[in-house]
C-alpha positions in Angstrom: -6.5 7.7 -4.5 -9.2 5.2 -3.8 -11.7 5.6 -1.0 -14.2 2.8 -1.3 -12.6 0.7 1.5 -14.6 -0.1 4.6 -18.0 -0.5 3.0 -19.6 -3.9 3.0 -22.8 -5.1 1.4 -25.4 -6.8 3.6 -25.4 -10.5 4.0 -28.0 -12.2 1.8 -29.3 -15.7 1.7 -32.0 -17.8 -0.1 -34.2 -20.0 2.1 -37.0 -22.4 1.3 -39.9 -23.9 3.2 -42.8 -26.3 2.5 -45.1 -24.8 5.2 -44.1 -21.1 5.1 -43.1 -21.3 8.8 -39.9 -23.3 9.0 -37.3 -22.3 6.5 -34.0 -23.9 5.6 -30.9 -22.5 3.9 -30.7 -23.1 0.2 -27.7 -20.9 -0.7 -25.7 -17.8 0.5 -26.0 -15.0 -2.0 -23.0 -12.9 -0.8 -19.8 -11.8 -2.4 -20.5 -10.0 -5.7 -20.3 -6.2 -6.1 -22.2 -6.4 -9.4 -25.9 -5.2 -9.1 -27.1 -8.4 -10.8 -25.5 -11.6 -9.7 -26.2 -15.3 -10.1 -25.7 -18.0 -7.5 -25.7 -21.6 -8.4 -26.8 -24.4 -6.0 -28.0 -28.0 -6.1 -31.6 -28.4 -7.3 -34.2 -27.4 -4.7 -38.0 -27.9 -4.7 -40.3 -26.1 -2.2 -43.6 -24.3 -1.9 -42.0 -21.1 -0.5 -38.8 -19.3 -1.1 -37.6 -16.1 0.5 -34.6 -13.8 0.4 -33.2 -12.8 3.9 -31.0 -9.6 4.1 -29.0 -8.9 7.2 -26.9 -5.9 7.7 -23.3 -6.5 8.9 -21.6 -3.9 11.2 -18.7 -2.1 9.5 -15.3 -2.3 11.1 -14.9 0.3 13.8 -12.2 2.3 12.1 -13.8 2.2 8.6 -15.4 5.0 6.6 -18.6 3.0 6.7 -18.6 3.1 10.5 -18.2 6.9 10.5 -20.9 7.3 7.8 -23.4 4.4 8.2 -25.7 3.7 5.3 -29.4 3.2 5.7 -31.3 0.1 6.7 -33.4 -0.2 3.5 -32.4 -2.3 0.6 -34.3 -2.7 -2.7 -34.5 -5.9 -4.7 -35.5 -5.1 -8.3 -35.9 -8.7 -9.4 -35.4 -12.3 -8.3 -35.3 -15.1 -10.8 -35.2 -18.8 -9.9 -33.9 -20.7 -13.0 -35.1 -24.1 -13.8 -31.7 -25.0 -15.5 -28.1 -24.9 -14.4 -26.0 -21.7 -14.5 -22.4 -20.8 -14.1 -21.9 -19.8 -10.5 -21.4 -16.0 -10.2 -20.9 -15.7 -14.0 -21.2 -11.9 -13.8 -18.0 -11.8 -11.7 -16.3 -14.5 -13.7 -17.1 -12.7 -16.9 -15.5 -9.5 -15.5 -18.6 -7.4 -15.3 -17.0 -6.6 -12.0 -13.6 -7.2 -10.5 -14.2 -9.8 -7.8 -11.3 -11.6 -5.9 -10.9 -15.2 -5.1 -13.2 -16.7 -7.7 -11.6 -20.1 -7.2 -13.9 -20.3 -4.1 -17.0 -20.2 -6.3 -16.6 -23.1 -8.6 -19.7 -24.0 -10.5 -21.5 -27.1 -9.3 -21.1 -30.2 -11.5 -24.1 -30.8 -13.7 -25.2 -33.7 -15.9 -24.7 -33.6 -19.7 -28.4 -32.8 -20.1 -27.9 -29.5 -18.3 -24.9 -28.4 -20.5 -24.8 -27.0 -24.0 -22.6 -29.0 -26.4 -20.0 -26.8 -28.0 -20.9 -28.3 -31.4 -24.5 -27.1 -30.9 -23.4 -23.4 -30.7 -23.8 -21.8 -34.1 -22.3 -18.4 -35.1 -25.1 -16.4 -36.9 -23.2 -13.2 -37.2 -23.1 -13.4 -41.0 -26.9 -13.8 -41.2 -27.6 -10.5 -39.4 -28.8 -7.6 -41.6 -27.7 -4.0 -41.0 -31.1 -3.2 -39.6 -30.6 -5.8 -36.8 -32.9 -8.4 -38.3 -31.9 -12.1 -38.4 -32.2 -14.0 -41.6 -32.0 -17.6 -40.5 -34.2 -20.7 -40.6 -33.3 -22.9 -37.6 -33.0 -26.6 -37.9 -35.5 -28.8 -36.1 -35.4 -28.6 -32.3 -35.5 -26.0 -29.5 -33.1 -23.2 -30.1 -32.1 -20.2 -28.0 -30.8 -17.1 -29.9 -28.3 -15.0 -28.0 -27.5 -11.6 -29.4 -24.3 -10.0 -28.2 -23.3 -6.4 -28.4 -21.2 -3.9 -26.6 -21.4 -0.3 -25.7 -19.8 2.5 -23.7 -19.7 2.1 -20.0 -20.6 5.8 -19.5 -18.0 6.2 -16.8 -16.2 9.6 -16.6 -12.9 10.4 -15.1 -12.9 11.8 -11.6 -12.2 13.9 -9.7 -11.6 16.6 -12.2 -12.7 20.1 -13.1 -15.7 20.3 -15.4 -13.4 21.3 -18.4 -11.3 18.2 -17.8 -14.1 15.7 -17.3 -15.1 13.3 -20.1 -15.7 9.6 -20.9 -13.0 7.1 -19.9 -11.0 5.8 -22.9 -11.2 2.1 -24.0 -8.4 0.7 -22.1 -8.2 -2.6 -24.0 -7.0 -1.1 -27.3 -3.7 0.6 -27.5 -4.6 2.8 -30.4 -7.4 4.4 -28.5 -5.2 4.9 -25.5 -2.5 6.4 -27.7 -4.9 8.9 -29.3 -6.2 9.9 -25.9 -2.8 10.5 -24.5 -1.6 12.4 -27.5 -4.5 14.8 -27.3 -4.0 15.1 -23.5 -0.3 15.9 -23.7 -0.8 18.2 -26.6 -3.1 20.4 -24.5 -0.2 20.8 -22.0 2.2 21.5 -24.8 -0.1 24.2 -26.3 -0.2 25.8 -22.8 3.4 25.7 -21.7 5.2 25.6 -25.1 7.3 22.8 -26.7 10.4 23.6 -24.7 8.7 22.8 -21.4 7.6 19.2 -22.0 10.1 16.6 -21.0 13.5 17.0 -19.2 13.2 20.8 -19.0 9.6 21.1 -18.0 6.8 18.7 -17.2 8.8 15.5 -16.7 6.3 13.0 -15.4 2.7 11.9 -15.5 1.2 9.9 -12.7 -1.7 7.6 -13.3 -3.6 7.2 -10.0 -5.2 4.0 -8.7 -7.7 2.5 -11.0 -11.2 3.9 -10.3 -12.7 3.4 -13.8 -14.9 0.4 -13.1 -14.9 -2.9 -15.1 -14.4 -3.1 -18.8 -14.8 -6.6 -20.4 -14.9 -6.0 -24.1 -13.3 -4.1 -27.0 -13.9 -4.2 -30.7 -11.2 -6.8 -31.5 -11.8 -9.0 -28.5 -12.4 -12.2 -30.4 -9.1 -11.8 -32.3 -7.1 -10.9 -29.2 -8.5 -13.9 -27.4 -7.6 -16.3 -30.3 -4.1 -14.7 -30.4 -3.4 -15.0 -26.7 -5.2 -18.2 -25.7 -4.8 -20.2 -28.9 -8.4 -21.2 -29.5 -11.6 -19.7 -30.8 -13.9 -18.3 -28.0 -17.0 -18.0 -30.3 -18.6 -21.4 -29.3 -18.0 -20.5 -25.6 -19.7 -17.0 -25.7 -23.0 -18.3 -24.2 -20.9 -18.8 -21.0 -20.7 -15.0 -20.7 -24.4 -15.0 -20.1 -24.3 -17.8 -17.5 -25.1 -20.8 -19.7 -22.9 -23.9 -19.2 -21.1 -25.1 -22.3 -19.7 -28.7 -22.3 -19.4 -28.8 -18.5 -19.4 -26.6 -15.5 -15.6 -27.1 -15.1 -14.9 -26.3 -18.8 -17.1 -23.2 -18.5 -15.3 -21.9 -15.5 -12.0 -22.6 -17.3 -13.1 -20.6 -20.3 -14.0 -17.7 -18.1 -10.6 -17.9 -16.5 -9.1 -17.6 -20.0 -11.5 -14.7 -20.8 -10.3 -12.8 -17.7 -6.7 -13.6 -18.4 -7.1 -12.1 -21.9 -8.6 -8.9 -20.4 -5.8 -8.8 -17.9 -3.2 -9.0 -20.7 -4.9 -6.2 -22.6 -5.1 -3.9 -19.6 -1.4 -4.5 -19.0 -0.1 -4.2 -22.5 -2.7 -2.1 -24.4 -3.3 0.5 -21.6 -0.4 0.6 -19.2 2.1 -0.4 -21.8 0.8 2.3 -24.2 0.9 4.9 -21.5 4.6 4.2 -21.0 5.3 4.1 -24.7 3.6 7.4 -25.4 5.3 9.2 -22.5 8.6 7.8 -23.6 8.1 9.3 -27.1 7.4 12.6 -25.5 10.6 12.4 -23.4 8.6 12.0 -20.2 8.5 9.5 -17.4 5.7 7.6 -15.8 4.6 7.0 -12.2 1.8 4.5 -12.0 -0.5 3.0 -9.4 -2.8 0.0 -9.9 -5.3 -1.5 -7.5 -4.2 0.3 -4.3 -6.6 -1.9 -2.2 -8.8 -4.9 -2.8 -9.3 -5.7 -6.5 -10.0 -2.7 -8.7 -9.7 -4.5 -12.1 -9.0 -8.0 -13.3 -5.3 -7.5 -14.3 -2.3 -8.3 -12.1 -0.9 -5.3 -10.2 2.7 -6.3 -10.7 2.3 -6.9 -14.4 0.8 -3.4 -15.0 3.4 -1.7 -12.8 6.3 -3.2 -14.8 5.4 -0.7 -17.5 6.0 2.3 -15.1 9.4 4.0 -15.0 8.6 4.4 -11.3 6.1 1.8 -10.0 3.9 3.4 -7.3 1.7 2.1 -4.5 -0.2 4.0 -1.8 -0.3 4.2 2.0 -3.2 6.0 3.8 -3.1 7.4 7.3 -5.7 6.4 9.9 -6.2 9.0 12.7 -3.4 10.7 14.6 -2.0 8.3 17.1 -3.7 5.2 15.6 -1.3 3.0 13.7 -2.8 -0.4 13.2 -1.4 -2.8 10.6 -2.8 -1.9 7.2 -2.4 -5.2 5.4 -3.7 -4.1 2.0 -1.6 -1.0 1.8 1.5 -3.0 2.9 0.8 -5.3 0.0 0.4 -2.5 -2.5 3.6 -0.8 -1.5 5.6 -4.0 -1.4 4.1 -4.9 -4.8 5.6 -1.7 -6.2 9.0 -2.3 -4.5 8.9 -5.9 -5.8 8.4 -4.7 -9.3 11.3 -2.3 -9.0 13.6 -5.0 -7.6 12.6 -7.7 -10.1 12.2 -5.7 -13.3 15.1 -3.3 -12.6 13.6 0.1 -12.0 15.1 0.5 -8.4 12.9 3.5 -7.5 9.6 2.6 -5.9 7.2 5.4 -5.1 4.0 5.7 -3.0 1.0 8.0 -2.8 1.9 8.8 0.7 0.1 9.7 3.9 -3.3 10.1 2.2 -5.9 11.1 4.8 -9.7 10.9 5.0 -10.0 11.6 8.7 -8.9 14.4 11.0 -8.5 17.2 8.5 -5.7 19.7 9.3 -4.9 17.7 12.4 -1.7 16.0 11.1 1.9 16.9 12.0 5.2 15.2 11.4 5.3 13.1 14.6 1.8 11.7 13.8 2.8 11.1 10.1 6.1 9.4 10.8 4.8 5.9 11.6 3.0 5.8 8.3 5.9 7.0 6.3 8.2 4.6 8.1 5.9 1.7 7.2 6.2 2.7 3.6 10.0 2.6 3.9 9.8 -0.9 5.5 7.8 -2.0 2.5 10.6 -0.9 0.1 9.3 2.5 -0.9 12.2 4.9 -1.5 10.4 7.9 -3.1 7.7 9.7 -1.2 4.9 11.3 -3.2 2.7 13.2 -0.6 -1.0 13.2 -1.4 -1.7 16.9 -1.5 -3.4 19.7 -3.4 -0.9 22.5 -3.5 -3.2 24.8 -5.6 -3.6 27.8 -3.3 -4.4 30.9 -5.4 -5.7 32.9 -2.4 -2.7 34.7 -0.9 -4.3 35.8 2.4 -6.8 33.0 3.0 -5.6 30.2 5.2 -5.6 27.2 5.4 -7.1 27.6 2.0 -8.5 25.2 -0.7 -8.7 21.5 -0.2 -9.6 18.2 -2.0 -12.7 18.0 0.1 -12.2 15.6 3.0 -9.0 14.2 1.6 -5.5 15.2 2.6 -2.7 15.7 3.3 -2.8 19.5 3.7 0.9 19.9 3.1 1.4 23.3 1.5 2.6 26.8 2.4 -0.6 27.4 4.4 0.1 24.6 6.9 0.7 26.1 10.3 4.0 24.4 10.6 5.1 25.0 7.0 8.1 27.2 8.0 9.3 24.4 10.3 8.7 21.5 7.9 12.4 21.4 6.8 13.5 19.0 9.4 10.6 16.6 8.6 11.4 16.8 4.9 15.1 16.2 5.6 14.2 13.0 7.4 12.1 11.8 4.5 14.8 12.8 2.0 17.7 11.2 3.9 15.8 8.0 4.5 14.7 7.8 0.8 18.3 8.5 -0.4 19.8 5.7 1.7 17.1 3.3 0.6 17.9 4.1 -3.0 21.5 2.9 -2.7 22.7 -0.5 -3.9 20.1 -3.3 -4.3 17.5 -4.8 -2.0 18.7 -7.5 0.3 16.2 -10.4 0.2 16.1 -14.1 0.8 12.6 -15.0 -0.4 10.5 -14.6 -3.5 6.8 -15.1 -2.7 4.5 -16.2 -5.4 0.9 -15.3 -4.6 -0.8 -17.0 -7.5 -2.9 -16.0 -10.6 -6.3 -14.5 -11.4 -6.4 -12.4 -8.2 -4.1 -9.6 -7.2 -2.0 -9.5 -4.1 -3.8 -6.5 -2.6 -7.0 -8.6 -2.6 -5.3 -11.8 -1.3 -3.5 -9.9 1.5 -6.1 -7.2 2.2 -6.7 -8.6 5.7 -3.7 -10.7 6.4 0.1 -10.9 5.9 1.8 -13.5 3.7 3.3 -16.5 5.4 6.8 -15.0 5.5 9.0 -15.6 8.6 10.3 -12.6 10.5 13.9 -11.6 9.8 14.0 -12.4 6.1 13.6 -9.8 3.4 11.2 -10.8 0.7 9.6 -9.7 -2.6 6.4 -10.8 -4.2 6.6 -12.3 -7.6 4.0 -12.6 -10.3 3.4 -15.1 -13.1 4.9 -12.8 -15.8 8.2 -12.6 -14.0 8.3 -16.3 -13.3 7.8 -17.0 -16.9 9.8 -14.3 -18.6 12.2 -12.6 -16.2 13.8 -14.8 -13.6 17.0 -16.8 -13.9 19.2 -19.0 -11.7 22.9 -18.6 -10.8 24.8 -20.6 -8.3 21.6 -21.9 -6.8 20.1 -18.5 -6.3 17.2 -16.9 -8.3 18.3 -13.8 -10.1 16.6 -10.8 -11.6 17.5 -7.9 -14.0 17.4 -5.7 -10.9 20.4 -7.7 -9.6 18.5 -9.0 -6.5 19.2 -12.6 -5.6 16.9 -14.9 -3.7 17.6 -18.1 -1.9 14.0 -19.5 -2.0 10.8 -19.3 -4.0 7.9 -19.7 -1.7 4.4 -20.6 -2.9 1.3 -19.2 -1.2 -1.6 -21.6 -0.8 -3.6 -19.4 -3.3 -1.1 -20.5 -6.0 -2.4 -24.1 -5.9 -4.6 -23.1 -8.8 -1.7 -22.8 -11.3 -1.5 -22.4 -15.0 0.7 -24.7 -17.0 3.1 -21.9 -18.2 3.8 -21.0 -14.6 4.3 -24.6 -13.6 6.7 -25.0 -16.5 8.6 -21.9 -15.4 9.0 -23.2 -11.9 10.1 -26.6 -13.2 12.7 -24.8 -15.4 14.0 -22.8 -12.4 14.3 -25.9 -10.2 16.1 -27.8 -13.0 18.6 -24.9 -13.1 19.2 -25.0 -9.3 16.5 -23.0 -7.6 14.9 -24.1 -4.3 11.1 -24.0 -4.0 8.8 -24.5 -0.9 5.1 -24.7 -0.8 1.9 -26.7 -1.4 1.5 -28.8 -4.4 -0.6 -27.3 -7.3 -3.9 -29.0 -7.5 -5.4 -27.9 -10.8 -4.8 -25.9 -13.9 -7.6 -23.2 -14.3 -7.1 -22.7 -18.0 -9.0 -24.4 -20.8 -6.1 -23.7 -23.1 -3.6 -25.8 -21.3 -2.5 -29.4 -21.5 -3.8 -30.9 -18.3 -2.0 -34.1 -18.6 1.3 -32.3 -18.8 0.3 -30.2 -15.8 -0.3 -33.3 -13.7 3.0 -34.9 -14.8 5.0 -31.8 -13.8 3.2 -31.4 -10.6 3.8 -35.0 -9.6 7.5 -34.7 -10.7 8.1 -31.6 -8.5 5.9 -32.2 -5.5 5.3 -36.0 -5.5 2.2 -38.0 -6.4 -1.1 -37.6 -4.7 -3.7 -34.9 -4.3 -2.5 -33.4 -1.0 -0.2 -30.5 -0.4 2.8 -32.8 -0.9 5.6 -33.8 1.5 9.2 -34.5 1.5 12.2 -33.0 -0.3 12.3 -33.7 -4.0 15.6 -33.2 -5.9 14.9 -32.2 -9.5 17.8 -31.3 -11.7 20.1 -29.1 -9.8 17.4 -27.8 -7.5 15.1 -28.9 -4.7 11.4 -28.7 -3.8 10.3 -28.7 -0.2 6.9 -30.0 -0.9 4.1 -28.9 1.5 6.5 -26.9 3.6 6.4 -23.2 4.6 9.2 -20.8 3.9 10.1 -20.9 7.6 10.4 -24.7 7.5 12.5 -24.6 4.3 14.9 -22.0 5.7 15.5 -24.1 8.7 16.1 -27.2 6.6 18.5 -25.1 4.4 20.3 -23.8 7.6 19.6 -20.2 6.5 19.5 -18.0 9.6 17.5 -14.7 9.6 19.1 -11.7 8.0 18.0 -9.7 11.0 17.1 -10.8 14.5 16.8 -9.3 18.0 16.3 -10.1 21.6 14.2 -7.5 23.5 13.8 -6.7 27.2 10.0 -6.4 26.7 7.6 -8.9 25.0 5.8 -5.8 23.6 8.8 -4.8 21.5 8.3 -5.2 17.8 11.0 -4.2 15.4 11.0 -4.4 11.6 13.9 -3.9 9.1 14.9 -3.4 5.5 18.3 -4.3 4.1 20.1 -2.7 1.1 23.3 -4.3 -0.2 26.1 -2.2 -1.8 29.5 -3.3 -3.1 31.5 -3.5 0.1 28.7 -2.2 2.3 25.4 -3.1 3.9 22.7 -0.8 5.1 19.9 -1.9 7.5 16.9 0.3 8.3 15.6 -0.7 11.7 12.2 0.6 12.9 10.6 0.4 16.4 6.9 -0.3 15.5 5.5 0.7 18.9 4.8 3.7 21.2 7.3 2.7 23.8 11.1 2.6 24.1 12.8 -0.4 22.7 16.1 -1.8 24.0 17.4 -4.8 22.1 20.4 -6.8 21.2 20.2 -6.9 17.4 22.0 -9.4 15.2 22.8 -9.0 11.5 24.0 -11.5 8.9 27.2 -9.5 8.4 30.7 -10.1 9.5 34.1 -8.4 9.0 32.5 -4.9 8.8 32.3 -2.3 11.6 28.7 -1.1 12.2 27.8 2.5 12.9 24.5 4.2 13.6 23.2 6.8 11.2 20.2 8.9 12.3 18.2 10.3 9.4 16.3 12.8 11.6 19.5 14.6 12.6 22.2 13.4 10.2 24.4 12.4 13.1 26.6 9.3 12.9 27.6 7.4 16.1 29.8 4.4 16.8 28.1 1.4 18.4 29.4 -1.6 20.4 29.5 -4.9 18.6 30.6 -8.5 18.8 31.0 -11.0 15.9 30.2 -14.7 16.2 29.4 -17.4 13.6 29.2 -14.9 10.8 26.9 -12.6 12.5 27.3 -9.2 14.2 25.5 -8.3 17.4 24.9 -4.7 18.5 22.9 -3.1 21.3 20.2 -0.7 20.0 18.0 1.8 21.8 15.0 3.2 19.9 12.5 5.7 21.1 8.8 5.2 20.4 8.4 4.9 16.7 12.1 5.5 16.4 14.3 4.5 13.5 18.0 4.1 12.9 20.2 3.0 10.0 22.8 0.4 11.0 25.5 0.8 8.3 28.4 -1.6 7.7 31.0 -0.1 5.3 34.3 -0.1 7.1 36.3 -3.5 7.0 37.6 -4.6 10.4 39.5 -7.5 11.9 37.9 -6.9 15.3 35.6 -9.5 16.7 34.4 -7.1 19.4 34.3 -3.4 20.2 32.9 -1.3 23.0 31.7 2.2 22.2 32.1 4.8 24.9 29.3 4.7 27.4 27.2 7.8 28.2 25.6 8.9 31.4 22.7 11.3 31.2 21.7 13.4 34.2 19.2 16.2 34.7 20.8 19.4 35.8 17.7 21.5 36.2 14.1 21.9 35.3 12.9 25.2 33.9 9.9 25.6 36.1 7.9 28.7 36.9 6.4 31.2 34.5 7.0 31.6 30.8 6.3 34.6 28.6 4.5 33.7 25.4 3.9 36.0 22.4 1.5 35.4 19.6 1.3 36.9 16.0 -1.2 39.6 15.2 -4.5 39.1 13.4 -5.2 35.6 14.6 -7.4 36.3 17.6 -4.8 35.8 20.3 -3.5 38.5 22.6 -0.1 39.9 21.8 1.4 38.2 24.8 0.5 36.2 28.0 2.4 35.1 31.0 1.8 31.4 31.8 2.4 30.6 35.5 3.3 27.1 34.5 3.4 25.1 31.3 0.0 24.0 30.1 -2.0 23.4 26.9 -3.3 26.5 25.1 -6.6 24.7 24.8 -7.0 24.8 28.6 -6.5 28.6 28.8 -9.4 30.7 30.0 -8.7 33.4 27.3 -10.6 32.4 24.1 -7.8 34.0 22.0 -5.3 31.5 23.4 -7.7 28.6 23.8 -8.5 28.6 20.1 -5.2 29.8 18.7 -3.6 27.9 15.9 -0.1 28.9 14.6 3.2 29.6 16.3 3.6 31.0 19.8 7.0 32.1 21.0 8.1 31.1 24.6 10.9 33.0 26.3 12.7 32.4 29.5 16.0 33.1 31.1 18.2 30.2 32.3 21.2 30.7 34.5 23.9 28.1 33.9 26.8 27.6 36.4 30.3 27.4 35.0 30.9 24.0 36.5 28.1 22.5 34.3 30.5 22.9 31.4 32.8 19.9 31.7 35.1 17.8 29.4 33.4 15.2 27.3 30.0 16.6 28.3 27.2 17.7 26.0 24.4 19.9 27.3 20.9 19.1 26.0 17.7 21.1 26.3 14.8 18.6 26.6 11.4 20.2 26.0 9.3 17.3 27.4 6.0 17.1 25.6 5.4 19.4 22.6 2.2 19.9 20.6 3.4 19.8 17.9 6.7 21.2 16.7 9.3 23.6 18.2 12.1 25.6 16.9 14.8 26.2 19.5 17.0 29.3 19.9 19.6 29.9 22.7 21.1 33.4 22.9 19.8 34.1 19.4 21.5 31.1 17.9 19.1 28.7 16.0 19.5 25.1 17.2 17.0 23.5 14.8 13.5 22.2 14.8 12.3 19.3 17.0 9.4 17.4 15.6 9.2 14.1 17.4 9.9 12.6 20.8 12.3 13.0 22.5 12.0 16.8 21.8 15.6 17.8 22.6 18.5 19.6 21.0 22.2 19.8 21.7 22.7 23.3 23.1 26.4 22.9 24.1 27.7 25.4 21.4 25.1 28.1 22.3 25.0 28.0 26.1 27.4 30.1 28.1 28.1 30.4 31.9 25.7 32.9 33.5 22.4 34.0 32.0 21.1 32.5 28.8 18.0 33.5 26.8 15.9 30.5 25.8 13.5 31.1 22.9 11.1 28.4 21.7 8.8 28.8 18.7 6.1 26.3 19.2 3.5 25.4 16.6 0.2 23.5 16.8 -2.3 22.4 14.1 -5.2 24.3 12.5 -7.9 22.4 14.3 -8.4 24.6 17.4 -8.7 27.8 15.3 -11.3 26.2 13.1 -13.3 25.1 16.1 -13.0 28.6 17.6 -14.4 30.0 14.4 -17.5 27.9 14.9 -18.4 29.3 18.3 -21.5 31.4 18.6 -21.0 35.0 17.3 -17.3 34.2 16.8 -15.1 36.3 14.4 -13.8 34.0 11.8 -10.0 34.0 11.3 -9.5 30.9 9.2 -10.7 30.2 5.7 -11.3 26.9 3.9 -13.7 25.5 1.5 -14.8 22.8 3.9 -15.9 23.0 7.6 -15.0 19.7 9.1 -15.3 20.8 12.7 -18.1 22.1 14.9 -18.4 24.3 18.0 -18.4 21.3 20.3 -15.6 19.3 18.5 -12.8 18.4 21.0 -9.9 20.7 21.1 -6.4 19.3 20.6 -3.6 19.8 23.2 -1.4 22.6 22.0 1.8 24.4 22.8 4.6 23.5 25.1 3.6 21.1 27.8 7.0 20.3 29.2 8.7 19.8 31.5 11.7 21.6 30.1 14.9 20.3 31.4 18.6 20.8 30.9 20.5 17.5 30.6 24.2 16.7 30.8 25.3 13.9 28.6 28.8 12.8 29.8 31.0 10.3 27.9 32.3 7.8 30.4 
């Protein structure tokens, strides 16, 4: 769980003036999260310099907007250096984890402004144990730099006092192993040896990285030499901002330095976690960045060490479902790892909330969960603290402002089964077979995809399934078969797309792409422009880049045949697919321009499963086409478990079906029965309203929650509008009853009778004549009552449940008796009440097959 998003430092700039009145810009000072940061700029001379700080408004929906910071900022020190420095060296040396460092290249300087590598002398052997230096310098002006390292002082959080301590050194596997062994032994001592592993505690989850930045360990020099192939010692002054050899070479060394740290985080930390847990017979769920850039390692490379790679998806506020680019990237990253490295299961910290405590309910959560499914997540891990030791205190203990609040004390806990069934059925179907994709999308190196795509989507055309791919997989994992890129996860891709960020490409990655193309792969994207590593052969880099993408310094153009494959130089994936005559896997024609559908495809031997989602708050009627032929489609509904036939036509290797989806509705279109038919028309249905259950309703309430035992409502309305405070502030389940007379002639052949509840806040369990008909939790709130209704009088019983919010507001009223208990008080006496109860209209519908 990470909750730093939304906060932004003020804009800062350096200005100069010769008269103290008119100032001109010297340099922007923005970007770094590190308290001390260096900005390089061309030499400037002036009588006056000043720092200008300007606050930037936070995004409206961000945490920073809800809790604005003060207007005062303190500057501890400003130093204007007379000599050249590496631009933003603190970020480049991994004192913090900043994204997109390619945009902060150090300005070119003359030889007199750089330190020659041969002038750097290692004096370590001349240091005495007491810290004194025994060295007589040669003639000239020398600068002595003393390097050391220490603990960061960061403790794990959040945790109980007994479980809080210093973070372990994550760049050394032995320290990580010792830490985990002690950690797991404490559990074993508590639960016993028979309850660790398959029979007991089976998994450990490591949450998103919130441990700050670590850039050294005790064998760092040796690890660097081993992994980069050269000695970093003469380059160490660069870690303090000094330029060695040249500005470009110093930036390249710092790239190698970050790459070494990234390798250590992946292998020494995440790899050791997985190894230790495996030795204990346990599995591993693991998150990485979650949002932005939390550390300098690649998210996919660390998640490959997880038995179940894991992302995260936060909620916003009930009813608000804007695109969350960063979370989409994090979840798809996890799914991509599963598809490429072969895990299959991809999990997510799901529906985490920092707003609207206790105000959530299944219909409001569904758009968030469905977005996770669209990103390839097929195992939901609800963010929740289930520790509720107080039996009679509700809603109980919390994680402060963070939810969900999904436990036995939730008002709708007894009605949650239908919601859980939906999540389980959807997850199960999305675990079958393998992911159906056309595109692998390489996002580049040195920054992670949750930072690159934090505020935008990748350049992927609609209708094509895709996975992200990282440098490690390109180099070590992928193969080619029959012109398609293959993975151990048995997923095949028609195209490798290159994001513009990948134009800064290391030689090992370029070699891997060249090898794939030689074997028959197809690649599309801009030409790589430089190799950021000091360790690489830059002449070979240029040769391969020209060979694959053509000569020149632009993005490239044309189609280049190399070996058995092709490179669509300078072209987007959409342009390449058109040139390859690869039609979308899924497409649709809608009646409304506002309609927006998304999909996910799973391929099985002899079957295809498409998950289709209406990403809008209005009905969607479309003609959908699928890249499938020779198989009869059927509609599978995960909310109810029902399966229905659907009309279809087959043409040019594609199957077209009409689809109707309610607001935020989903359906599985399943192809698994071979057919010779080229068209089929499913029976039509005509739905008519037979009657509206108007007039008064009797409503009863449970005891000891402030509401009267029963009330008669003249007509359906929100509890929050009731004049009786006991009803107005009630939270829980109220039971509505009414008698409905059904004429015998309403029962007809091929006709189903449905009870439609209209608007419900927030769930309802329906009974007819004492027969339970299930829980309705999202629009349309209707149940099939055919089997329970009878001619004559029928007893309609509706158990309607709202959220905790109104009761918590009621408890804040002056002189109010408190009925709810929680360790936080997120609402006040004047907080707005939520609509609650059965709002209707309640109708009886006839659904007649034509």
